[in-house]
gemmi code that builds the backbone of each chain (N, CA, C; Angstrom):
import gemmi

chains = {
    "A": [
        ("MET", (-21.127, 13.723, -13.371), (-19.661, 13.796, -13.392), (-19.158, 14.659, -12.228)),
        ("PHE", (-18.023, 14.263, -11.701), (-17.421, 15.021, -10.610), (-16.856, 16.346, -11.128)),
        ("ASP", (-17.172, 17.399, -10.410), (-16.677, 18.722, -10.778), (-15.902, 19.295, -9.590)),
        ("ALA", (-14.615, 19.539, -9.802), (-13.750, 20.027, -8.713), (-14.259, 21.340, -8.124)),
        ("ALA", (-15.050, 22.083, -8.890), (-15.566, 23.367, -8.403), (-16.601, 23.182, -7.290)),
        ("THR", (-17.123, 21.965, -7.134), (-18.142, 21.720, -6.104), (-17.538, 21.465, -4.727)),
        ("LEU", (-16.203, 21.393, -4.642), (-15.562, 21.240, -3.335), (-15.541, 22.586, -2.626)),
        ("LYS", (-15.294, 22.549, -1.316), (-15.232, 23.797, -0.552), (-13.776, 24.171, -0.329)),
        ("TYR", (-13.422, 25.328, -0.816), (-12.051, 25.824, -0.699), (-12.003, 26.931, 0.348)),
        ("ASP", (-10.819, 27.124, 0.909), (-10.685, 28.175, 1.917), (-10.559, 29.548, 1.242)),
        ("GLY", (-10.296, 30.564, 2.026), (-10.235, 31.925, 1.510), (-9.170, 32.116, 0.437)),
        ("ASN", (-8.188, 31.219, 0.425), (-7.140, 31.279, -0.601), (-7.420, 30.336, -1.764)),
        ("GLY", (-8.625, 29.751, -1.775), (-8.974, 28.851, -2.870), (-8.325, 27.482, -2.744)),
        ("LEU", (-7.965, 27.106, -1.522), (-7.234, 25.842, -1.310), (-8.018, 24.859, -0.442)),
        ("ILE", (-7.710, 23.580, -0.648), (-8.304, 22.506, 0.144), (-7.159, 21.587, 0.588)),
        ("PRO", (-7.169, 21.147, 1.852), (-6.106, 20.243, 2.296), (-6.266, 18.857, 1.677)),
        ("ALA", (-5.156, 18.254, 1.311), (-5.166, 16.910, 0.733), (-4.189, 16.030, 1.511)),
        ("ILE", (-4.705, 14.967, 2.067), (-3.913, 14.012, 2.853), (-3.492, 12.884, 1.918)),
        ("ALA", (-2.198, 12.628, 1.835), (-1.720, 11.521, 0.997), (-1.465, 10.292, 1.864)),
        ("GLN", (-2.070, 9.193, 1.462), (-1.960, 7.942, 2.216), (-1.454, 6.842, 1.294)),
        ("ASP", (-0.498, 6.048, 1.779), (0.013, 4.908, 1.019), (-1.123, 3.887, 0.878)),
        ("HIS", (-1.479, 3.565, -0.342), (-2.643, 2.688, -0.549), (-2.362, 1.252, -0.121)),
        ("ARG", (-1.074, 0.914, 0.006), (-0.746, -0.483, 0.333), (-0.872, -0.770, 1.824)),
        ("ASN", (-0.331, 0.147, 2.639), (-0.282, -0.150, 4.083), (-0.984, 0.889, 4.950)),
        ("GLY", (-1.610, 1.889, 4.328), (-2.377, 2.864, 5.094), (-1.546, 3.945, 5.757)),
        ("GLU", (-0.248, 3.936, 5.544), (0.598, 4.952, 6.171), (0.226, 6.347, 5.667)),
        ("VAL", (0.050, 7.291, 6.588), (-0.184, 8.677, 6.186), (1.178, 9.288, 5.867)),
        ("LEU", (1.331, 9.768, 4.647), (2.635, 10.204, 4.158), (2.868, 11.697, 4.336)),
        ("MET", (1.858, 12.495, 4.043), (2.030, 13.946, 4.073), (0.671, 14.620, 3.933)),
        ("MET", (0.656, 15.905, 4.173), (-0.523, 16.706, 3.892), (-0.050, 17.935, 3.138)),
        ("ALA", (-0.736, 18.255, 2.045), (-0.399, 19.466, 1.306), (-1.719, 20.037, 0.773)),
        ("TRP", (-1.623, 21.055, -0.054), (-2.816, 21.784, -0.465), (-3.045, 21.687, -1.965)),
        ("MET", (-4.299, 21.744, -2.336), (-4.671, 21.767, -3.750), (-5.653, 22.911, -3.985)),
        ("ASN", (-5.612, 23.444, -5.182), (-6.707, 24.310, -5.605), (-7.550, 23.519, -6.619)),
        ("ALA", (-8.603, 24.116, -7.129), (-9.513, 23.362, -8.001), (-8.787, 22.815, -9.227)),
        ("GLU", (-7.880, 23.600, -9.747), (-7.147, 23.150, -10.929), (-6.192, 21.994, -10.597)),
        ("SER", (-5.600, 22.028, -9.392), (-4.757, 20.907, -8.939), (-5.568, 19.620, -8.863)),
        ("VAL", (-6.772, 19.748, -8.323), (-7.647, 18.576, -8.197), (-7.935, 18.011, -9.580)),
        ("ALA", (-8.290, 18.884, -10.496), (-8.612, 18.439, -11.859), (-7.395, 17.817, -12.536)),
        ("ARG", (-6.232, 18.453, -12.377), (-5.014, 17.911, -13.001), (-4.639, 16.556, -12.416)),
        ("THR", (-4.808, 16.423, -11.091), (-4.488, 15.149, -10.433), (-5.361, 14.029, -10.996)),
        ("LEU", (-6.646, 14.318, -11.137), (-7.564, 13.295, -11.645), (-7.291, 12.981, -13.119)),
        ("GLU", (-6.972, 14.004, -13.879), (-6.741, 13.795, -15.314), (-5.434, 13.066, -15.591)),
        ("SER", (-4.381, 13.476, -14.854), (-3.039, 12.952, -15.165), (-2.707, 11.687, -14.394)),
        ("GLY", (-3.388, 11.496, -13.245), (-3.008, 10.375, -12.385), (-1.750, 10.652, -11.585)),
        ("LYS", (-1.186, 11.862, -11.738), (-0.020, 12.268, -10.940), (-0.504, 13.285, -9.911)),
        ("VAL", (-0.247, 13.002, -8.631), (-0.762, 13.895, -7.600), (-0.076, 15.250, -7.726)),
        ("THR", (-0.900, 16.279, -7.863), (-0.436, 17.632, -8.157), (-1.005, 18.594, -7.120)),
        ("TYR", (-0.128, 19.138, -6.299), (-0.540, 20.081, -5.270), (-0.368, 21.512, -5.768)),
        ("TRP", (-0.778, 22.451, -4.909), (-0.485, 23.856, -5.133), (0.532, 24.265, -4.080)),
        ("SER", (1.688, 24.720, -4.507), (2.716, 25.139, -3.565), (2.407, 26.555, -3.091)),
        ("ARG", (2.124, 26.684, -1.791), (1.816, 28.000, -1.245), (3.064, 28.879, -1.213)),
        ("SER", (4.230, 28.277, -0.977), (5.452, 29.083, -0.909), (5.866, 29.568, -2.299)),
        ("ARG", (5.734, 28.689, -3.298), (6.157, 29.076, -4.650), (5.009, 29.644, -5.473)),
        ("GLN", (3.778, 29.508, -4.941), (2.588, 29.963, -5.675), (2.571, 29.393, -7.095)),
        ("SER", (2.719, 28.064, -7.151), (2.693, 27.408, -8.458), (2.262, 25.958, -8.280)),
        ("PHE", (1.885, 25.333, -9.386), (1.531, 23.928, -9.319), (2.763, 23.127, -8.957)),
        ("TRP", (2.541, 22.050, -8.237), (3.620, 21.232, -7.707), (3.267, 19.770, -7.999)),
        ("VAL", (3.795, 19.299, -9.131), (3.613, 17.885, -9.448), (4.567, 17.130, -8.539)),
        ("LYS", (4.029, 16.478, -7.538), (4.849, 15.818, -6.517), (5.869, 14.883, -7.182)),
        ("GLY", (7.136, 15.085, -6.854), (8.188, 14.211, -7.364), (8.726, 14.591, -8.727)),
        ("GLU", (8.218, 15.696, -9.271), (8.638, 16.087, -10.628), (10.150, 16.307, -10.687)),
        ("SER", (10.712, 16.918, -9.650), (12.168, 17.120, -9.660), (12.891, 15.991, -8.936)),
        ("SER", (12.318, 15.469, -7.857), (13.015, 14.449, -7.055), (12.832, 13.032, -7.595)),
        ("GLY", (11.807, 12.845, -8.407), (11.484, 11.491, -8.862), (10.588, 10.738, -7.893)),
        ("HIS", (10.311, 11.350, -6.743), (9.499, 10.677, -5.733), (8.019, 10.958, -5.978)),
        ("VAL", (7.549, 10.464, -7.099), (6.188, 10.758, -7.537), (5.147, 10.013, -6.720)),
        ("GLN", (3.944, 10.553, -6.772), (2.786, 9.901, -6.177), (1.811, 9.591, -7.300)),
        ("LYS", (1.643, 8.317, -7.558), (0.686, 7.891, -8.580), (-0.675, 7.750, -7.912)),
        ("LEU", (-1.646, 8.439, -8.428), (-2.973, 8.416, -7.812), (-3.625, 7.049, -7.955)),
        ("VAL", (-4.055, 6.507, -6.833), (-4.831, 5.266, -6.855), (-6.316, 5.609, -6.729)),
        ("GLU", (-6.633, 6.487, -5.769), (-8.031, 6.928, -5.639), (-8.086, 8.223, -4.853)),
        ("MET", (-8.965, 9.105, -5.276), (-9.224, 10.332, -4.531), (-10.559, 10.182, -3.795)),
        ("ARG", (-10.567, 10.617, -2.536), (-11.806, 10.596, -1.757), (-12.078, 11.975, -1.171)),
        ("VAL", (-13.347, 12.262, -0.978), (-13.818, 13.564, -0.504), (-14.473, 13.349, 0.853)),
        ("ASP", (-14.297, 14.254, 1.774), (-14.930, 14.039, 3.085), (-16.355, 14.590, 3.111)),
        ("CYS", (-17.044, 14.322, 4.203), (-18.473, 14.636, 4.340), (-18.772, 16.119, 4.156)),
        ("ASP", (-17.841, 16.961, 4.568), (-18.040, 18.410, 4.446), (-17.517, 18.961, 3.117)),
        ("ARG", (-16.924, 18.087, 2.318), (-16.356, 18.459, 1.023), (-15.260, 19.515, 1.147)),
        ("ASP", (-14.622, 19.556, 2.333), (-13.551, 20.547, 2.504), (-12.211, 19.905, 2.853)),
        ("CYS", (-12.090, 18.611, 2.567), (-10.817, 17.920, 2.756), (-10.774, 16.725, 1.811)),
        ("LEU", (-9.578, 16.446, 1.283), (-9.399, 15.321, 0.365), (-8.445, 14.294, 0.964)),
        ("LEU", (-8.704, 13.049, 0.624), (-7.777, 11.959, 0.942), (-7.347, 11.366, -0.392)),
        ("VAL", (-6.035, 11.359, -0.642), (-5.563, 10.751, -1.887), (-4.778, 9.491, -1.552)),
        ("LEU", (-5.275, 8.375, -2.021), (-4.562, 7.115, -1.866), (-3.564, 7.041, -3.011)),
        ("VAL", (-2.316, 6.784, -2.656), (-1.260, 6.886, -3.661), (-0.343, 5.679, -3.648)),
        ("GLU", (0.318, 5.521, -4.790), (1.468, 4.632, -4.865), (2.675, 5.557, -4.806)),
        ("GLN", (3.386, 5.517, -3.686), (4.486, 6.450, -3.461), (5.805, 5.840, -3.927)),
        ("VAL", (6.485, 6.535, -4.820), (7.815, 6.101, -5.248), (8.846, 6.783, -4.359)),
        ("GLY", (9.656, 6.004, -3.657), (10.674, 6.572, -2.768), (10.025, 7.254, -1.581)),
        ("PRO", (10.799, 8.079, -0.858), (10.266, 8.765, 0.310), (9.312, 9.891, -0.089)),
        ("ALA", (8.305, 10.125, 0.726), (7.374, 11.232, 0.461), (7.930, 12.545, 0.997)),
        ("CYS", (8.707, 12.470, 2.058), (9.163, 13.690, 2.733), (10.449, 14.222, 2.098)),
        ("HIS", (10.582, 15.544, 2.104), (11.781, 16.159, 1.529), (13.020, 15.856, 2.367)),
        ("THR", (12.833, 15.314, 3.579), (13.966, 14.907, 4.425), (14.402, 13.479, 4.106)),
        ("ASN", (13.798, 12.911, 3.068), (14.070, 11.527, 2.646), (13.545, 10.480, 3.621)),
        ("ARG", (12.593, 10.906, 4.440), (11.889, 9.915, 5.246), (10.630, 9.500, 4.485)),
        ("ARG", (10.213, 8.300, 4.755), (9.042, 7.745, 4.073), (7.824, 8.674, 4.249)),
        ("SER", (7.618, 9.138, 5.459), (6.480, 10.000, 5.792), (6.984, 11.278, 6.427)),
        ("CYS", (6.206, 12.352, 6.284), (6.556, 13.616, 6.956), (6.284, 13.552, 8.459)),
        ("PHE", (5.504, 12.558, 8.895), (5.095, 12.510, 10.312), (6.053, 11.609, 11.093)),
        ("TYR", (7.298, 12.016, 11.157), (8.337, 11.188, 11.773), (8.683, 11.615, 13.194)),
        ("THR", (7.947, 12.592, 13.703), (8.192, 13.050, 15.073), (6.978, 12.749, 15.943)),
        ("ALA", (7.174, 11.950, 16.961), (6.083, 11.611, 17.880), (6.273, 12.366, 19.184)),
        ("ILE", (5.146, 12.648, 19.835), (5.201, 13.239, 21.175), (5.003, 12.088, 22.160)),
        ("ARG", (6.050, 11.759, 22.879), (5.962, 10.642, 23.827), (6.422, 11.109, 25.191)),
        ("GLU", (5.557, 10.938, 26.168), (5.846, 11.377, 27.543), (6.307, 12.824, 27.560)),
        ("GLY", (5.631, 13.642, 26.760), (5.892, 15.076, 26.787), (7.112, 15.530, 26.009)),
        ("ALA", (7.776, 14.604, 25.308), (8.975, 14.986, 24.556), (8.847, 14.577, 23.090)),
        ("GLU", (9.577, 15.273, 22.234), (9.578, 14.929, 20.816), (10.582, 13.811, 20.562)),
        ("VAL", (10.122, 12.776, 19.887), (10.961, 11.612, 19.607), (10.937, 11.358, 18.105)),
        ("GLU", (12.095, 11.196, 17.508), (12.164, 10.892, 16.087), (11.976, 9.391, 15.913)),
        ("ILE", (10.956, 9.010, 15.170), (10.608, 7.583, 15.094), (10.890, 6.984, 13.721)),
        ("MET", (11.486, 7.762, 12.836), (11.715, 7.280, 11.473), (13.027, 7.890, 10.973)),
        ("GLN", (13.843, 7.084, 10.350), (15.121, 7.573, 9.847), (15.008, 7.912, 8.356)),
        ("PRO", (15.866, 8.819, 7.887), (15.917, 9.056, 6.444), (16.339, 7.762, 5.754)),
        ("GLN", (15.790, 7.548, 4.564), (16.160, 6.347, 3.832), (16.994, 6.733, 2.636)),
        ("ASN", (17.592, 5.747, 2.024), (18.303, 5.982, 0.767), (17.259, 6.440, -0.244)),
        ("PRO", (17.433, 7.634, -0.806), (16.383, 8.161, -1.677), (16.137, 7.286, -2.916)),
        ("ASN", (17.051, 6.372, -3.206), (16.832, 5.513, -4.370), (16.120, 4.215, -4.017)),
        ("ASP", (15.848, 4.028, -2.713), (15.150, 2.806, -2.304), (13.739, 2.792, -2.878)),
    ],
    "B": [
        ("MET", (11.014, 19.364, 26.831), (9.562, 19.106, 26.864), (8.887, 19.702, 25.622)),
        ("PHE", (7.871, 19.025, 25.155), (7.134, 19.529, 24.003), (6.282, 20.720, 24.409)),
        ("ASP", (6.351, 21.754, 23.578), (5.565, 22.956, 23.835), (4.691, 23.220, 22.609)),
        ("ALA", (3.373, 23.197, 22.797), (2.436, 23.366, 21.683), (2.637, 24.699, 20.967)),
        ("ALA", (3.214, 25.668, 21.649), (3.428, 26.987, 21.038), (4.494, 26.945, 19.939)),
        ("THR", (5.286, 25.860, 19.885), (6.345, 25.761, 18.873), (5.827, 25.254, 17.532)),
        ("LEU", (4.552, 24.879, 17.469), (3.976, 24.451, 16.191), (3.648, 25.685, 15.358)),
        ("LYS", (3.436, 25.451, 14.059), (3.091, 26.576, 13.188), (1.593, 26.584, 12.954)),
        ("TYR", (0.978, 27.681, 13.329), (-0.471, 27.830, 13.186), (-0.760, 28.799, 12.039)),
        ("ASP", (-1.950, 28.654, 11.478), (-2.315, 29.554, 10.380), (-2.771, 30.915, 10.930)),
        ("GLY", (-3.249, 31.765, 10.047), (-3.631, 33.117, 10.435), (-4.719, 33.166, 11.489)),
        ("ASN", (-5.467, 32.057, 11.612), (-6.516, 31.968, 12.629), (-6.041, 31.243, 13.884)),
        ("GLY", (-4.731, 30.953, 13.932), (-4.193, 30.256, 15.102), (-4.491, 28.769, 15.108)),
        ("LEU", (-4.750, 28.201, 13.928), (-5.166, 26.797, 13.854), (-4.168, 25.939, 13.071)),
        ("ILE", (-4.174, 24.657, 13.394), (-3.336, 23.678, 12.710), (-4.232, 22.483, 12.368)),
        ("PRO", (-4.107, 21.945, 11.147), (-4.937, 20.786, 10.809), (-4.458, 19.532, 11.547)),
        ("ALA", (-5.403, 18.726, 11.975), (-5.097, 17.475, 12.676), (-5.837, 16.334, 11.988)),
        ("ILE", (-5.078, 15.369, 11.532), (-5.625, 14.194, 10.846), (-5.780, 13.091, 11.887)),
        ("ALA", (-6.979, 12.547, 12.001), (-7.199, 11.447, 12.945), (-7.154, 10.123, 12.192)),
        ("GLN", (-6.320, 9.220, 12.692), (-6.128, 7.914, 12.059), (-6.370, 6.819, 13.092)),
        ("ASP", (-7.106, 5.804, 12.692), (-7.355, 4.647, 13.558), (-6.020, 3.932, 13.782)),
        ("HIS", (-5.607, 3.825, 15.018), (-4.277, 3.242, 15.302), (-4.218, 1.746, 15.008)),
        ("ARG", (-5.400, 1.117, 14.927), (-5.392, -0.344, 14.742), (-5.183, -0.732, 13.285)),
        ("ASN", (-5.921, -0.043, 12.386), (-5.878, -0.472, 10.984), (-5.416, 0.615, 10.021)),
        ("GLY", (-5.057, 1.786, 10.541), (-4.519, 2.830, 9.678), (-5.569, 3.626, 8.917)),
        ("GLU", (-6.845, 3.334, 9.152), (-7.890, 4.067, 8.432), (-7.855, 5.552, 8.803)),
        ("VAL", (-7.895, 6.419, 7.791), (-7.980, 7.851, 8.061), (-9.448, 8.167, 8.338)),
        ("LEU", (-9.719, 8.711, 9.511), (-11.096, 8.874, 9.968), (-11.674, 10.247, 9.656)),
        ("MET", (-10.872, 11.291, 9.860), (-11.373, 12.661, 9.699), (-10.206, 13.625, 9.746)),
        ("MET", (-10.494, 14.861, 9.398), (-9.526, 15.931, 9.595), (-10.277, 17.078, 10.235)),
        ("ALA", (-9.705, 17.651, 11.277), (-10.312, 18.816, 11.908), (-9.168, 19.713, 12.383)),
        ("TRP", (-9.509, 20.758, 13.105), (-8.516, 21.776, 13.437), (-8.278, 21.876, 14.937)),
        ("MET", (-7.079, 22.249, 15.289), (-6.737, 22.489, 16.694), (-6.057, 23.843, 16.806)),
        ("ASN", (-6.219, 24.469, 17.946), (-5.359, 25.605, 18.281), (-4.366, 25.127, 19.351)),
        ("ALA", (-3.489, 25.988, 19.787), (-2.433, 25.543, 20.712), (-3.030, 24.960, 21.992)),
        ("GLU", (-4.111, 25.566, 22.456), (-4.731, 25.073, 23.686), (-5.383, 23.710, 23.461)),
        ("SER", (-5.959, 23.481, 22.275), (-6.516, 22.163, 21.940), (-5.435, 21.098, 21.962)),
        ("VAL", (-4.274, 21.442, 21.406), (-3.162, 20.496, 21.372), (-2.767, 20.138, 22.807)),
        ("ALA", (-2.624, 21.156, 23.637), (-2.223, 20.927, 25.032), (-3.276, 20.107, 25.772)),
        ("ARG", (-4.547, 20.445, 25.564), (-5.617, 19.700, 26.260), (-5.662, 18.242, 25.812)),
        ("THR", (-5.447, 18.032, 24.493), (-5.458, 16.662, 23.963), (-4.368, 15.830, 24.621)),
        ("LEU", (-3.173, 16.417, 24.722), (-2.055, 15.682, 25.313), (-2.263, 15.451, 26.811)),
        ("GLU", (-2.830, 16.437, 27.474), (-3.019, 16.317, 28.923), (-4.124, 15.331, 29.285)),
        ("SER", (-5.238, 15.421, 28.519), (-6.420, 14.633, 28.895), (-6.446, 13.261, 28.237)),
        ("GLY", (-5.732, 13.122, 27.103), (-5.822, 11.870, 26.354), (-7.113, 11.771, 25.551)),
        ("LYS", (-7.939, 12.822, 25.600), (-9.158, 12.880, 24.782), (-8.919, 13.886, 23.652)),
        ("VAL", (-9.080, 13.429, 22.421), (-8.776, 14.320, 21.303), (-9.758, 15.489, 21.303)),
        ("THR", (-9.192, 16.684, 21.336), (-9.963, 17.916, 21.502), (-9.622, 18.882, 20.380)),
        ("TYR", (-10.594, 19.132, 19.529), (-10.395, 20.046, 18.407), (-10.897, 21.441, 18.783)),
        ("TRP", (-10.714, 22.354, 17.814), (-11.332, 23.675, 17.917), (-12.396, 23.735, 16.838)),
        ("SER", (-13.614, 23.947, 17.238), (-14.698, 24.033, 16.271), (-14.724, 25.428, 15.662)),
        ("ARG", (-14.467, 25.493, 14.357), (-14.464, 26.786, 13.682), (-15.876, 27.345, 13.574)),
        ("SER", (-16.873, 26.466, 13.423), (-18.247, 26.952, 13.279), (-18.789, 27.457, 14.616)),
        ("ARG", (-18.452, 26.754, 15.685), (-18.972, 27.157, 16.994), (-18.003, 28.055, 17.748)),
        ("GLN", (-16.753, 28.149, 17.237), (-15.710, 28.938, 17.915), (-15.578, 28.523, 19.378)),
        ("SER", (-15.429, 27.201, 19.555), (-15.269, 26.694, 20.915), (-14.507, 25.376, 20.873)),
        ("PHE", (-14.008, 24.947, 22.014), (-13.333, 23.661, 22.085), (-14.351, 22.565, 21.808)),
        ("TRP", (-13.862, 21.516, 21.190), (-14.729, 20.435, 20.769), (-14.047, 19.129, 21.198)),
        ("VAL", (-14.459, 18.649, 22.365), (-13.967, 17.341, 22.811), (-14.722, 16.314, 21.986)),
        ("LYS", (-14.015, 15.718, 21.037), (-14.657, 14.800, 20.095), (-15.437, 13.717, 20.856)),
        ("GLY", (-16.719, 13.584, 20.526), (-17.547, 12.542, 21.126), (-18.172, 12.924, 22.449)),
        ("GLU", (-17.945, 14.160, 22.883), (-18.459, 14.566, 24.198), (-19.984, 14.440, 24.255)),
        ("SER", (-20.646, 14.808, 23.163), (-22.111, 14.667, 23.172), (-22.558, 13.334, 22.569)),
        ("SER", (-21.862, 12.860, 21.544), (-22.290, 11.636, 20.853), (-21.796, 10.362, 21.527)),
        ("GLY", (-20.762, 10.494, 22.335), (-20.141, 9.298, 22.906), (-19.088, 8.680, 22.005)),
        ("HIS", (-18.951, 9.231, 20.807), (-17.989, 8.674, 19.851), (-16.619, 9.299, 20.043)),
        ("VAL", (-16.065, 9.034, 21.201), (-14.815, 9.670, 21.599), (-13.618, 9.118, 20.838)),
        ("GLN", (-12.578, 9.920, 20.837), (-11.287, 9.503, 20.284), (-10.281, 9.535, 21.428)),
        ("LYS", (-9.821, 8.354, 21.795), (-8.804, 8.262, 22.835), (-7.440, 8.378, 22.159)),
        ("LEU", (-6.669, 9.314, 22.612), (-5.360, 9.542, 21.981), (-4.411, 8.380, 22.238)),
        ("VAL", (-3.850, 7.850, 21.179), (-2.809, 6.827, 21.307), (-1.445, 7.486, 21.129)),
        ("GLU", (-1.329, 8.329, 20.107), (-0.071, 9.063, 19.913), (-0.309, 10.263, 19.009)),
        ("MET", (0.346, 11.366, 19.336), (0.317, 12.538, 18.470), (1.655, 12.637, 17.740)),
        ("ARG", (1.573, 12.939, 16.435), (2.792, 13.132, 15.650), (2.752, 14.478, 14.935)),
        ("VAL", (3.931, 15.034, 14.712), (4.088, 16.359, 14.106), (4.788, 16.170, 12.769)),
        ("ASP", (4.416, 16.925, 11.756), (5.097, 16.736, 10.476), (6.368, 17.594, 10.380)),
        ("CYS", (7.109, 17.394, 9.306), (8.424, 18.016, 9.133), (8.364, 19.538, 9.174)),
        ("ASP", (7.277, 20.102, 8.695), (7.133, 21.561, 8.681), (6.494, 22.094, 9.966)),
        ("ARG", (6.098, 21.186, 10.834), (5.448, 21.532, 12.114), (4.134, 22.288, 11.897)),
        ("ASP", (3.519, 22.075, 10.730), (2.249, 22.771, 10.473), (1.098, 21.804, 10.206)),
        ("CYS", (1.284, 20.551, 10.606), (0.198, 19.578, 10.495), (0.420, 18.495, 11.545)),
        ("LEU", (-0.682, 18.008, 12.109), (-0.612, 16.961, 13.130), (-1.284, 15.689, 12.641)),
        ("LEU", (-0.768, 14.562, 13.093), (-1.410, 13.267, 12.887), (-1.710, 12.725, 14.275)),
        ("VAL", (-2.975, 12.437, 14.551), (-3.312, 11.855, 15.850), (-3.778, 10.426, 15.637)),
        ("LEU", (-3.040, 9.503, 16.199), (-3.454, 8.094, 16.170), (-4.416, 7.898, 17.326)),
        ("VAL", (-5.569, 7.334, 17.013), (-6.630, 7.272, 18.015), (-7.248, 5.891, 18.115)),
        ("GLU", (-7.867, 5.707, 19.273), (-8.770, 4.578, 19.446), (-10.161, 5.190, 19.311)),
        ("GLN", (-10.833, 4.901, 18.225), (-12.120, 5.530, 17.916), (-13.260, 4.668, 18.450)),
        ("VAL", (-14.089, 5.254, 19.292), (-15.292, 4.572, 19.773), (-16.443, 4.925, 18.832)),
        ("GLY", (-17.055, 3.918, 18.207), (-18.169, 4.157, 17.292), (-17.675, 4.856, 16.037)),
        ("PRO", (-18.616, 5.396, 15.259), (-18.239, 6.073, 14.019), (-17.572, 7.422, 14.304)),
        ("ALA", (-16.639, 7.801, 13.456), (-15.981, 9.105, 13.608), (-16.815, 10.202, 12.954)),
        ("CYS", (-17.551, 9.854, 11.916), (-18.270, 10.871, 11.139), (-19.649, 11.152, 11.724)),
        ("HIS", (-20.079, 12.400, 11.601), (-21.395, 12.780, 12.120), (-22.536, 12.127, 11.332)),
        ("THR", (-22.194, 11.531, 10.175), (-23.206, 10.801, 9.397), (-23.301, 9.337, 9.848)),
        ("ASN", (-22.593, 9.021, 10.928), (-22.544, 7.656, 11.471), (-21.781, 6.676, 10.597)),
        ("ARG", (-20.957, 7.227, 9.722), (-20.030, 6.355, 9.009), (-18.715, 6.313, 9.780)),
        ("ARG", (-18.041, 5.222, 9.622), (-16.784, 5.024, 10.339), (-15.812, 6.182, 10.071)),
        ("SER", (-15.701, 6.576, 8.808), (-14.785, 7.640, 8.393), (-15.565, 8.710, 7.652)),
        ("CYS", (-15.045, 9.940, 7.678), (-15.669, 11.017, 6.896), (-15.368, 10.887, 5.400)),
        ("PHE", (-14.378, 10.068, 5.059), (-13.950, 9.967, 3.650), (-14.662, 8.810, 2.965)),
        ("TYR", (-15.970, 8.914, 2.877), (-16.773, 7.797, 2.361), (-17.192, 8.000, 0.905)),
        ("THR", (-16.707, 9.071, 0.289), (-17.031, 9.323, -1.111), (-15.774, 9.229, -1.961)),
        ("ALA", (-15.780, 8.314, -2.902), (-14.631, 8.151, -3.793), (-14.976, 8.713, -5.162)),
        ("ILE", (-13.930, 9.198, -5.847), (-14.108, 9.632, -7.238), (-13.637, 8.472, -8.110)),
        ("ARG", (-14.572, 7.848, -8.800), (-14.223, 6.701, -9.642), (-14.763, 6.921, -11.043)),
        ("GLU", (-13.861, 6.852, -11.993), (-14.233, 7.083, -13.392), (-15.012, 8.382, -13.540)),
        ("GLY", (-14.561, 9.404, -12.829), (-15.136, 10.737, -12.976), (-16.438, 10.974, -12.240)),
        ("ALA", (-16.887, 9.977, -11.462), (-18.150, 10.144, -10.737), (-17.943, 9.905, -9.244)),
        ("GLU", (-18.826, 10.493, -8.426), (-18.748, 10.285, -6.989), (-19.478, 8.989, -6.625)),
        ("VAL", (-18.794, 8.153, -5.874), (-19.354, 6.863, -5.473), (-19.290, 6.754, -3.955)),
        ("GLU", (-20.398, 6.394, -3.331), (-20.401, 6.209, -1.878), (-19.874, 4.817, -1.570)),
        ("ILE", (-18.791, 4.759, -0.810), (-18.125, 3.468, -0.602), (-18.277, 2.950, 0.827)),
        ("MET", (-19.054, 3.652, 1.648), (-19.189, 3.264, 3.051), (-20.599, 3.605, 3.509)),
        ("GLN", (-21.234, 2.682, 4.204), (-22.593, 2.916, 4.677), (-22.570, 3.398, 6.132)),
        ("PRO", (-23.617, 4.143, 6.521), (-23.728, 4.485, 7.946), (-23.842, 3.195, 8.765)),
        ("GLN", (-23.274, 3.227, 9.943), (-23.362, 2.047, 10.799), (-24.272, 2.349, 11.971)),
        ("ASN", (-24.635, 1.293, 12.668), (-25.388, 1.478, 13.902), (-24.479, 2.251, 14.862)),
        ("PRO", (-24.913, 3.440, 15.308), (-24.027, 4.269, 16.125), (-23.607, 3.602, 17.424)),
        ("ASN", (-24.286, 2.521, 17.790), (-23.903, 1.840, 19.030), (-22.904, 0.719, 18.797)),
        ("ASP", (-22.608, 0.484, 17.522), (-21.630, -0.565, 17.211), (-20.259, -0.193, 17.770)),
    ],
}
model = gemmi.Model(1)
for chain_id, residues in chains.items():
    chain = gemmi.Chain(chain_id)
    for i, (resn, *xyz) in enumerate(residues, 1):
        res = gemmi.Residue()
        res.name, res.seqid = resn, gemmi.SeqId(i, " ")
        for name, pos in zip(("N", "CA", "C"), xyz):
            atom = gemmi.Atom()
            atom.name, atom.element = name, gemmi.Element(name[0])
            atom.pos, atom.b_iso = gemmi.Position(*pos), 0.0
            res.add_atom(atom)
        chain.add_residue(res)
    model.add_chain(chain)
structure = gemmi.Structure()
structure.add_model(model)
structure.setup_entities()
C-alpha cells in the first residue's frame, strides 16, 4: 500500500504538487502538500494543498467552487515532487484565468497570453 | 524587458521549474533554477537548472545528450514558479524514461506506468 510518509519532504515538511488538466494536459498551477494533504487528497478525491501563507489545509475550490477532482496522483523518480491529474471546475487561478501560467517571456518581455474568464464558465 | 531578479525565490535563492513537452503537453520533470539559471536559459535557449546536490549549474543533457531546447518560458501569477515548454531530446528522466512521473498511485498502490526507453530513441 502507498504510504504518504515514504515521500521526500523539504525542511518544512512540504512537497511540490503540479496540477495538470487530465483532459488536455494543460499545467494549471503548482502548490504544496504535506503528508497529511497527500493522504487527504487520495482519500477524499478532492485535491487538498497546504497553504503556506495561512498555515492550514487548503481544499482547492472550497470557497470559490473551483474544485479539483483528483483523477490520478503520480510520484516522480526522486519521490520529491507530485503530479496530480485533475478535473478542474472553472478557472484554477485566483485571477480567474484557467491556468496560473498566463505570462510568457517572449523576445525578452512579459506577455499576457490568457485572459480572465467568467468564473462561472 | 524581463528581469530574472523580479521573480520570487525561496530562502536558497531557488524557484521551481516545471518542464513540459511543447508538442503533447506531457509533464517531464521538475527541477530548480536560480536567477542566473533563468537568465542563462533565456539567453542560450538550453534549459539550465541549478543542481542542489552538486551546487552547480546543470545544463540539462550536457553529459547525456538529452537536452531540453527552450520553446517558451512562462511565469505563474505569484511569480514563484516557472513552466518551461521544451523540445526534449531523448528521455527526460535519468532512468531513461520519457518523464520522471512514471509512478502512479492506483487503488492505494504504486504502479509503474512507463518503461525505460532506448536512450538513443
